[in-house]
N, C-alpha and C positions, 0 to 999 in steps of 0.2 A: 562532158562538161555540164554544170549546173545553169538551169535557164531561169531567172526569176521574174516570177510575175508580176512582180511590183518593184522599178527601177528604184533609185535611192531619192531619187528627187520626187517621186511621185505625191507623195503625201502634201509636200509645200504647194505643188503646182495645181491638184484639186481643192486646195480651201484658197489658192488666190483665183481660179476659176469659179468657186463657190461665191464667192465675193459677198454679194449682195443679194444672193438670192432666196428665192421662197425656199428653204429648205434646213429641216433640222439639224443634229449634230451626228458625229458619222459619219467617217467615208468608205471604210470596207460593206459597211453594215448600223444600221440605221440604232442612235444610241439607244433610245428610251425604250426603245423592247425589251434592249439586253440587261437595263437597270430594272426595269419593272420583271425581269423574269430571274432576277440576285445573277446577273451574266457578267463572268468577265468583262469589261470595256476593250481589252484588248483585241479582241473580236474586229474592234471599230474603226480600228486605227493601224498602218505599217508600222512596223519596227523606230522610226523616225523621228515619228513621231510621240513615242513612248519612252523614248530615252535617251537622254544627254550624248552618251556616249554613242549611241549612232548618228544620233543628229551632227554630232564636232567631229565625225569619224576618229574619237577614240583620244581627242584634243582636250577633250576634257571628260571626268567619267564621275558616275556615281563615289561618295567619299570626295572628292577633290574640293576644295576652295578656289573660289573664282575670286580674283582680284586684278590689279593693273595691270600683271603684267599676262593674262593669258584671257580679260574680261570679251577681248573682240570676236573670240572664236565663238561669244553669244550676245554681241549685238543685238540681234536681230530679233533676240526672245528677251529682249528688258525692255521697261519703258525710257526714255532720251534721259528723264532726270538724275532716274536709278545709274545710266548708265556716267553721265558724267559724276553721280558720287564716284565708282568704286575706280571709275579713271582718273577720275583728279583729287579725291578727298580723303583716299586711303579706305573706302569701307571693301568690306568682301563676305562676300555668303557659301556657305557649304549646299553641296549638293547632297538632295535623298532622295531614296528611290521614289519613283513614278506611286501616285495612289490609282490603284485600278479597279477598287474595292469602293463605287460611290457612296454605299450607306455609310462610310467615315468620313462623309461630307457635310453631312445635314443634321439635326437633332433627328432623331428616328419616325419622332411621332409628326414631325411635316413632310417628312419623306413620304410615311404613309399617307398625309391627306392629300399629296401633290399626286400621288397614284390613284387613289380613288377617285379621284377630282379632273381627273385629266379630260380634255376635251371639251369640259363645260365653260372654260372662258373667251370671254368676246369682249370686244372694243364697242361703245358703243360710238351713237354718229356722234357723242361730244370727246369722244381719247376718253370716259373712263370705263372702267373695266365693271362688266356684267355677266353674268351667267346664262347660260343658251334657256334658262328656265323662267330670266330674269331675277334685279335684285341683284344686292350687294357680294362680293367673293367670298367662300365659303370655305377658304385655310388651302393651306400650299401654295405651290406655284402654280401662276393663272397660264403660262403657257409653257409650255417642257419643250414644243418644239417653237420656238416665235419667228414670225413671218417677217415682221417688222420689228423694226429700232425701238419703239410704241411698245411694242409688246414686249420685247426686252427690258426695257425700264421699267414695265409693270411690277414684272418679279421682282427688282430690288427696290418700287418704292415701298409695295403693300405692305409687308411685312419684312422689317427692319431687322429685328432681332431674329426672328423665325422661332420666336415662342408667344405664348400671351400676353408676358411679359417677362420684365430683365432689372433689377437692377447690376448695374456694374460698377463695380467698386475700381476708382482710376487713379493711378500715382501718374505723375507729369511732371517733367521739366524740359526747358523752353534754354536751346544753345544759341547763344552769341556768333557774331561772326566772329571771335576772338576766338571760338572751341571752348568759353567757358559758358558754367551754366547761372543763366541770369535773373533766371523765376521760377519756381515749382511750388507743384501748386496739387493737392486732393481734393476729388470730387467724386458724388454720384450721377451719373447717367442713367436717368430711369424712365421705361416705357410700358405703355400698357395698350394692346390691342386691341380694338374695339369691335371693328369689322375682323373676317378671316380668320377669327380666331378658333384655336385648332377643337378648344376645351368647351367649346359652342360659348353665347353670350353671357348668361351667367346672370353678374348686375347690372350690365349694362343692355338694359333690354326696351328702358324706358326713354321718354320722347325727347330728353335731354341728351342724347347718346345715337339719335335716330339717324342721324344727321353725320357725324365722326365716325374716321377711319384710326386714330390712335391720339394719347395724353402722351406727351412726354416733357422731364424735365431735369435740368441740370442743375447740382447745389454744388457750390466749394464750401470746402471744411476746415482746408489750409492752406495757403497761412493767417495769422490773424487777422489782417485786415483783409481778406478776401472772405474770410469764415461767414457763411450767410449770406453771399452771394447766390440768387437764384434763379432760374427764367423757365416760364411755363411755354409750351407751345399746342394749343388745342386745333390739329389737323384734321381739316374735312372730306369726306369721302369724297367731293368734287374736289377734283385735280384739276380746277379751272381756279378755285379759291385761295387765298393766302389763308396758312397758319395764323390764329387769334397768339398774338405776342404778351407776354406779363413778366414783369419780371420786379424782383426784391433786391434793392442796392440797400446796404444798410447805410451808407449817408445820407439815402434819404430818409432812412428807416417807415417807409410803406411801400407797398403794393402799386407799379402803376403800368400803364399799357406803354410799349413800344410800338414804331414804327410797323406794320406787317412785311415790309421788304428789306427791313435791314437785317439783310442775312451774308454779309460778305465785309462785314467787319469782325476784327478778335472776342472773344467771348470776356477776357478780361486781360491785361496788360502783358508782351511779350509771348502770348501766345496766339500762332498759326491758323489753329482753327477755329472757321468759322460755320455759323447753324446749317450753313449751305454743301457743307463738304462732307457731313454725315452721311455712311455707308452709300457717298458716289451718288446718293437721292437725297439730300438734305431739304429741298425744296420740293412743293409738288409739281409733280411731273409735267404737267400742261399750264405751268408758269414759264416754263422754256418750251424752248419750239424746233425746226429744222432738224430737228432729228434723222442722224442719215448711216447705214451700216457700210462705213467706208471697207470694209475685207472684213478677214478672218485668216489666224494665223496660230503657232502653236507662240507660247512662250512659257518662261518660269514665271511660278507663281507660289508664295509664303500658303501653303495649305497646310501641311501637317507637319509634326518633330516639333512643332516651339512650343507648346508648354513645358514652362519650368515650376511646375507643382513639390519642388524637391527644396526651391530655394526661399528665401525670405521673401514675404510677401508676393512671390511671385516675380519676382522683377528680374530679367535677366543681364546677362553682363553686356559692357559695351565697349567702341574699339571706334578709330578715324576722327577724321578730324582735326584739328590742329592739338587737339589736349585729349585723344585719346576717348573724349566722353559723346559722340556723334549720334554713335551709330550702333544698335541694338545687333547683337549675335545669332542670325537667322539663316534658315534652312530653307533653301528654296528647292522644288521638283520641276520636272517638267510637266506644261499642260496642253495636251493635244492638240486642244481647239481652242481658240477664241474667239468673242464677236467684239467687232472693236467699232465704236460706235462717236459719233459727235454731236451735240448739241450745242445749242443758241439760248444764251439767257432773255428771250425773249418780253417778259414780263419785267424787266426789270432794263429801264431805261440808264441809270447812273451805276451802275454795277460796274467794278473793277474790270471785269471778266468779260472776256471777247467767245469765249468758247472753252469745252470742255472734251476731251475724251479718255470713254474708260475702254477696258478693256474685261469684257465678260468671259467668265469659263463654263464653259456650253455643259460641263458636267454637274454642276448643281445651281447655273445663272449667279453665279455669286463675283463678284467684283475682283478681280486681283491687282487692278495699278490705276490710278485716276491722277491726271494733270489739268490742268486747267491752263487758259491761255490770256494776256491783256488784248487789250483792246488794239493793240499792235499787231496780233499774233504774236506774239515775242512768249515765251517760255514763263509762267509765272511760278507755279505750288505744282507741288505733286501730294498727294494722300495715299502712302501705301499700308493696304490691309496688311494682318497674319492671321489666320486660319485652323482651324484643329480641335480635334478631342482630349478630351483632358485625362492625356496618358502618358507615365514618365515611364522609362524604360521596358516596357511591353506591360506595366500595370495599370489597371484602370483606377484613377483617385479620385475622380467625381463621377458621377453617373444622372444622367434624365431621372425624369419621375418614372417612369419604366421600367429602369433600368439599365436600359440599356446606357454606354461612355457618352457624355455630357459633351454637347458641339458648340464651339460661339467663336468669338476673337477673342485676339488674345496680346494683340500691342501692336501697331500704330505708330508711320512715321508719317508728320507733314512738312515737308520741306520749301521754305519762300526762296526759289532758287534769285530770284532779284535782288532778295536782300542777305540773302544766306541765315537765314535762322531758320534755324529747327523744332519743331515741336514732337517729342518723342513719347507716348505714355502707355500705358500697360494695365492689361486688365489682372487689377490683383486679386487678394481675400479680402481684404476688408480698407478701412478708410475711414475716420472719424469715431470708429468703437461700431462701423456698420460692414457687417459682413454681405457681399454681393448673392444671389440670388435668383433662379428662375422659376417661373409660374407659379406665384406664392401668393398667398391671403390677404387683401387690407391696401395692399399699396396705393390704391383708387386714392382715400381718403389721406393716407399719410403724406403722399409726394406730389400729387397730379390735380391739386384746385388752385387756387388761389390762395385760399384761407391754408391751406399747406405750406406753401414758399415764406408766406406771411409768419408763419408759427415756425418753421424752419429757420428761418431770417433772426431770428428775436429770440 
């Protein structure tokens, strides 16, 4: 007779018992020592947390399509709005193998900085990240084994794109309740890290940059009536401070300052994306409060095999909704352990959002699902990211500056469940003649000053 060391429900029971405990990732073994040694993380978890096949006892297998007919087998592994999309709106997802090599879930330079700087991150008395020797954070994740919800959010907030800078070329379609495309936009999302730069501070050593975390611009390139609309956010390192927000609106033909707490409104007509939504950490983390780890659980996450570099402008096929246009075709795989966090917008008394819930994959400390709730605690919106390396059919088509496979986000679904409006967008090759890229020279003066957005607008 075979005597199993761990019974079938061992993993789920242990994650529930772990809950909000001050503990790092992994159940059978500590996760990050395995990552540091380049070991397979299968040693950290029982089979039921590494395989959808095992979790569902074969009801759903790797390679299967999850749809309304079988989604209840994995209902506990997906966020509530996503369950509604599959059960009621005709959405489907495909299951692919679990990622056990965590090096495939980072830009390589960011992972190496994380490993080099392990144990050097602290939260000071105000809640800001500092190092054990004092000063601003120096690169990579500050907390690989976070003990509090705020430490988890520090990993999300300090470096969004996990490169020193990024130009994301984005094509967007906004789907109305009738299932038709009601608006279409192309825009650039540009980020420049000031602190926590992997390649050093470079040109950002002057006193005007000393108290900054990042600069971030969004500029619309199409359609014609929105072309030139741009917003520039200047983030302070002190997470108690609101970013400075200025914008260029073509109708006004000038740059003007916007209220610093105006972060819960669509960027343009028809879009469900707010500044607050970005990376599940679109606001300084100390302008939110009541952070709580409410539990740990396995999930399904879109973390691999989703880049469409072989398709025009990298845009994937769509399906679902009333007209077959609402959802991208997305692959999901088992995420063995997520930290689930709730927070409330304590710095925004007029916010329509009452709280947010974020599911964070402990393997790379990146969010895989994010939902907000209104002031009545009713479901409001979901913001669902898709991540992965730039590999198609085993071929590396885009590389980091060090020659390793490029890693970033690929797609987003942003669904306002109350109005049933979907904003979905793709990290594509180019928009408006601008090709996206990473760790580029000279983008600060080109995109990330008030003079720059005025010039771009005109």
